[in-house]
N, C-alpha and C positions, 0 to 999 in steps of 0.2 A: 241588811236593809230593814228588817223588823226592829233591830235594836235602835237604829237611827230614828225611825218613826216613833218608837216608844219614848225615846228621849225628848223628841219634839213635843209629843202630847203631854208628857210629864211637865215640861217647862211651861206650856200653855196653861195647864191647870194651876200650877203654882202661881203664875202671874195673875190669874183671874181672881184669886182670893176665894174661890169656891172649892168645895170638896169634890173629889172624884165622883161621888154618888150624885151630887147636884149637877155636875157637868153631864153625866150620863142621862139624867132625867131631862135636862134641857135639850140634849142632842137626840133624844128618842131612841137610845140604845140601852142595853142592860149594863148595870154596874160591873158585872163580870167581864163583859166585852171590853170596857175601858181598862179594867185591871189587866187583862191579857194583852192588850195593845201596849200599855205602858211597860209591861215586863217582856216585850219582844216575843211573845208566844205566837201571835197572829199578825198578819199584814192586812190592815183594813182596806176596803175599797176607797176610791177617791171620794165618793159621796159620803161615806161614813166619816172619813177624816175631815172633810169640809164641815159636816154637821158638828163634829166635836170641837174643832177650832173656832167655829162661829159661836158656839155655846160659851166658849172662853173669851169671846170678844176679840178674836184674832182672825184676820182675813187670810185665806189660804191662796198662795200664788204658786204657780207651777212653771218651770222652765226646762228646756232641753239643752244638753251640752254633750260634747264628745265623751265617750266612756273613758275613764281613767281608773280602772279597778285592779289594784294589786292582786286581789284574790283570783282574777282570771288566769294570770300566769301561774299562780300556785295551783289552781284547779287542773291546768294542763299537766303540770309536773306530777300531781297526785295520780293522774291517769297513766302517764307514760314513764315516769322515773321510778325504778325499783327501789331507790334509796329513800323515797319520800315515805313518811310515816303512814301507817294504815289508818290511824285515828287523826282526823283533820278537823279544823274549825268548821262550823256549820256553813259559813259563807263560802269557804273553799269548796265544801261538798256540793253546795248549790251550783257553783260555777263549773265544777267537774261534770255535773249532770247536764248542764246547758251545753257545754262544749261537746260532750259525747253525742248529744242529740243533734246539734247543729252540723257536726262533721260526720255523722253516721259512723263513728268509730274509726275514721281514717286518721292515722297519726299526723300526717302532713297537714291535713286540714285543721286538726285540733290545734296545732301550733300556730297556723295562720289566724284562726279565730281568736286564740288567746292573745296574740300579738296586737290584733286590732282592738280588743276589749281592754287590754291592760293600759293602753294610751299613755305610754311613758312621757311623750312630749307635752301632753295635756295636763300633767300633774302640777298642782300649784307649787309644789316644792322643788320642781325640776329646774336646774340652773344650766343654761346653755352657754358654752364657752367656745370661742373660735381662736385660731392661731396654731402655734406649734409647741409641742412638748415631747419629752421622751417618756417611754413606758416607766423607766426608773423614777422620773419625776412624779408621776402619778402614784407609784408604789410608795415613795418616800412620804408624800403628803398623806396617803392613806394610813401609813404606820404612825405618823405624827399626830393624827387625829385622836389616837388613843382608843378607838373603837374598831369594830370589825369592818372590813371593806372587801370588795372584790371587783375586778374588771369584767366587762361583758361587751356585747355588741361586736363591732369590728375587731377590737383587740382580742376578744375571745376566739374569733374565727382564725386570726392570723398567728396568734401567740408570738409576737415579736420578741426579740432579745431585749435585755434590760436597757441598752443604749439606743435602741431604734426609736424612730418617731412614732407617735401615737397615730394609728390609722383612723380615718373618718368613716362612720361616726361611732366612737367608742362610748361606753357607759361606765361610770364609776359609782358603784353602789356603796353606801356607807351609812353608819348609824348617825352621824352628825354632819349633815351637808353644810351647815353654816361654817363649821371649823375648816372643812375642806375647801369651800369656796373662798374663804378669806386667804388661805395659803396659795391657791391657784390663781386668783384674780391678779391682774397686773402682769408686768413682764411680758412674756411671749403669749400668754393667754388673756383674753379679754371677753366681756359679754358679747355673745353672738347677736347679730341683728335679725337673724332668721334661722329657723331650724335647719334648713338645708346648708347653711354656712357653718354649722357647728362642727367642732372637732371632738369635743367631749360633752357629755350630758352627765351632770352630777345629780343624784337623786337619793332620797331616803329609802333604805331597805327595810322590808319586813324581816323579822328575825329568821323565819324559815327560808328566806331567800339564800342564806348561806349554807343550807344543807347541800351536800354534794360538791361544795367548792373544793378546788384543788390548787396546788402551788407548783409553779414552774419558774426556775431562775429567779427566785426571791419575789415572784409576783403571784398574787392570789387571783384566781379566776372563778367566776360563777360556774355552776353545773352546766354541761353542754346544752341541755334543753332550754335552760334560762338564757344562755348566750344566743341561741337561735331565735327565741321569742323576742329578745331585745333588739337584735339586728333587724328583724322584720318590722318591729314596731317603729324604729326610727327612720326606716326607709333608705333609699339610695342604693349605691353599689353593694353595701354590706347586706342589704335585704335580699338582693338577687343571689349573692353568694351563699347566704344562709339557706335559701330555698334549694339551691343545687346540692348543698351539703346534706340537708335532712332527707332528701330523696334517696340518698345512698345508705341511710341507716337501716 
């Protein structure tokens, strides 16, 4: 969050043609405050941010949208997954603290909160496909993409055989969604008209999502906690089955 705000302020200052010190004086804040904001050290209040952007000749507009934070899922895994590294990105650490506080340390609730906040279906890069395909088809496309990939969601709960149909709603995490989408689109899979009609969700994976991934029958699956988070995030029957599963852990 701090880094994103810092980039925004830096861009506003650059476009203004003013120096950071001049912007600070116009905004009524210290030059050191502007410096720390630009460098992502502090998160300014809305009033301070508004004063700075106004000093740059830029209007500040705010909007609300559903959370779609990959770091939320990573934060849950940082708490619950023993395979997750002890040293994590600051954003992941912040999410781990939030989830732990919101869920009061309850592992099931931590996964529920992470699923809600990770907002897989609300990510701008997520591609929803409807129709039929086999697990082997997804695996072949993942391999052909040339990058890392892993199945999650309903496929991770069921672990179907290579020739079985993909259960709804499954998730295909990959490093290059555009390459995967081009290979999957058409034929028996087509763009879904709505989330609840989807068979497969293709999404870009953060590098640490592949930590703890495992292989079964030539198919790569995400770590169990990630599978549960994704199943609950996409909803439907897979979400209910994931909840039943995690209560047995």
